[in-house]
N, C-alpha and C positions, 0 to 999 in steps of 0.2 A: 857595296859599302861606299864606293865612289859617288854613286848617285845620291845616297843619303847625305854624304858630306857636302856635295854641291848644293843640295836643298837647304841644309843648315846654313851654308855660307850665304846663299841668296837671301834667306830670311834675316840673318844677322845684319847683313849690309843694309837691307831695307829698313829694318827697325832702328838701327843705330842712327839713322838720319832723322828719325821721328821722335825719339825718346830722350829725355834727360837721363844721364847715366848715374847710377846709384853712388859709386865712389866719389864722383865730382859733387853730387848733391850733399853728401856727408861732409866732404872737405869744406864746402861753402859754409855750412852751418857751424862747423867747428872753428873756422877762421873768424866768422863774425862774432861768435861768443868769445873767442880769444881776444878780440879787440875790445869788446864791451867789458869783459871780466878777466883780469890777469890770471885768475884761478885756472883758466882753460888753456893757457899758453905760456910757454917759457920765453917768449920774445919780450924783450925790454924795449920800450919806446922812450926816447929822451926828449921828445918835443911834440907839440900838437901837430906840427907839419909832418912828422913821421907817422903819426896816427892817421892823419888825413890821407897820406900816401897809401897806407895799408887799406883803408876803406876804399880807395880808388881801385886797388887791385881786386878786392872782393866784388866791387861793382862790375868790373870787367868780367869776372868769373860768372856772375849772375847772368849777364847778357848772353854768354856762350851757352849756359844751361837752358835759358829760355828760348833761344833761337829756333830749335826744332819744333817748338810748340806754338810759334807765332800765328800760324794760320787758324788755330783753335782758341786764341786768346781774345779777350774783350778789347784790349788795347795793344799797341805795338810793343816791341821789346824795349825800346828806348824809354817810352812813356811809363811803362810798367816798372822798369828798373828805377827810374827817377822817383816815382811815387812811393815805391817800397823804401828807398833810402831816406826819403823825407819822413817816413814813419818810424825809423830806427830810434830816434831820441825818445819817442813815446813808448816803444817796446822796452827800452832800457829802464825808463821810469817805472813801468808796470812790473817788470821783473824785480826791481828793487823792493817794491811793496809786497810782492809774492814772497821774496826771501825773508822779509821782516815778519810776515804772517806765519811762515813756517817756524822761524826762530821763536816767536812769542807763543806759538801753539804747541811746542814740543819741549818739555822740561829737560830732555836729554841733550838738546842742542846748546852748545857752549858759546857759539858766536855766529854771526852772519857769514863769516868766512867758511866755517864748517858747513853751513847749509849750502852755500854756493858750490863748494868744492866736492862735497861728499854725499849730498842728499839726492837720490834718484827722482824724488818728487819735484825738486827744483829743475833738474835737467829736463824732465818731461814737460814741465810748464814752459820752459824756455823754447824748446823745439815747437811746442804748440803755438806760442805767441808769434814766432817767426812764420810758421806755416799758415796760420790764420790770416795774416796780412796778405800773403800771396793768394790765398783762397778768396778773400774779399776783392782782390784785384782781377778776378776772373781767370787766374792761371790754372789750367787743368793739370792733373797728374802729379806735378812737382810737389804741391803741398802734401799729398798722400805719401809720397816717397819720404819726405821729411818726417812725417808722423810715424811711419813704420820704422825708420831708423831709430827714433826715440823708443818705440815699442820694444824693439830688439834689445836695446841697451838697458832699459829700465823696467820692463814688464808692465808699463803703463800705456794704455791704448786710448789716445784722445784724437777723435776725428777733427781735422782742421776746420771743419764747418761749424763746429759747436761754438756757441757764444758764451764766453766766460768773463765775468766781471773782475773787479779789482781784488787784490789781496787774497788769492786762493792759497789755501794750505793743503798740500797733499802729504800725509804722514805715512811713511813706509812705502806705500804706493803699489807694490806688486799686485798684479791682477785687476787693477782698476780698468774699467771700460766706460768711456763716455762717447755716446753716439752722436751722429752728425747734426741732428736738430735739437740737441740738448741746449737748454738755456740755464746758465748758472749765474746767480747774483754776486754781490760783493761779500767778502769776509766769510766765505764758505769753507768748511773743513771736511776733508774726505779721507777716510782710512782705507787700508788695503782691501782688495777683493770686492769693492763696490762696483755694481753694474748700473749704469743709467742707460737703459736700453729700450727697445721697441716691443710692443705686444705682438706684432706681426712682422714677418720677414718677407711678405709678399712683394714681388718686384713692382706691382702696380701701385704700391704705396711710396715709391721713391721720391715723389715730389711733395708728400704730405709731412706734417710735423709728427714724427713717430716717437720722439724721445721726450722725457719729462722736463718740467721747469722747476728749478730749485731756487727759491727766493733767498734774500739776504740773510746772512748769519745763521745758516743751517749747518748742523753737524751730522754727518752720516758715518756711522761706525761700521766696522769691518764686516764684509760679506753681505751687506744689505743689497737688495735688488729692487730697483724702482723702475717700472716699465710704463710706457704709454705716452703718447703725445698730449693727451688731455690731463695727465697727472701733474698736479701742482703741489709742491711741498711748501707750505706757508712759511713766511719768514720767522726766524728765531725758534725753529723747531729742532728737535733731536730725534734722529732715526736710529734706533738701536741695532746692534749686531744681529745678523741673520734674518732680519725682517724682509718680507716679500710684499711689496706694495704695487697695486695696479689702480689705485684710486687716490684722489687728492686728500690732503689733510690741511686743516686751517692753521693759521699762524699760532705759534707758541705750543704746538702739539709735542707730546712725547710719545713715540711709538716704539714698542719693544716686543720681542719674541720671548715667550716663556716656554722653556722645554723642561721635561721631567728628568731630573738627575738624582740617582740614588747612590748613597755612600754607605758602605758597610765595612766592618772589620774583615780583612782577608782571612783571618783565622776562624771566622764564624762558619759553621757547617750549614750547608744549604741542601735542599732536596732536588735541585735542578742544576744543569750545567750552564754556567754563565756565558761561556764563549764556545762557539763551534766554528771550526775551520774546515 
């Protein structure tokens, strides 16, 4: 047992020098969102200087998270951190449009504050937009850690490499999967259980476009599955619930799945057993 414990200790010591830590990664995202939106934090800031100071602390934390990854990064820690924080105002603006899209797309939403505070779709999008910026800056692993934190919290799995346009509306959200090479246009609405996936999971396809393209103003209803890198859903289309698609559809299409459903009076006598367990 002592030998096994020593092996574990050696491995943990080695890996801890090379990996960003999950708790610190989650704390960074929570702190940044708490600065951008008071809904995520109980801290009250009384001046712009205080907010600037809080951002400075978060920037320091990012440097520490990225430092173990520096040898595998496209740019250095300082340059990457600076570029990320230059993008934060744009992230904030895009998240505002996402919140507005969710609010306008869901009759049950009573306010933007409700969307930001309580909607898992908004939280998943927020983590995605942060992770996507780091992914675009050539940071390894850390963006995937952020996306998996969001996955655990919301049930929405968005790869940080996916390209998503403005004003995304995710309604309910649970069970949504959006693959790495997915491209989503502007003003798209996605319901729970939707998969935007690949036709093949062969490792040799890792550099290819494996996931579909969803053009502007498309609505995808619950449990629809759309697969393949060559599959394009034309703009202003509606994809119905439970649809399985592996080929493109033109703009303004309505695609739906028709299943046979029978309804009868439960008091009616039948000659067969309806259910077998």
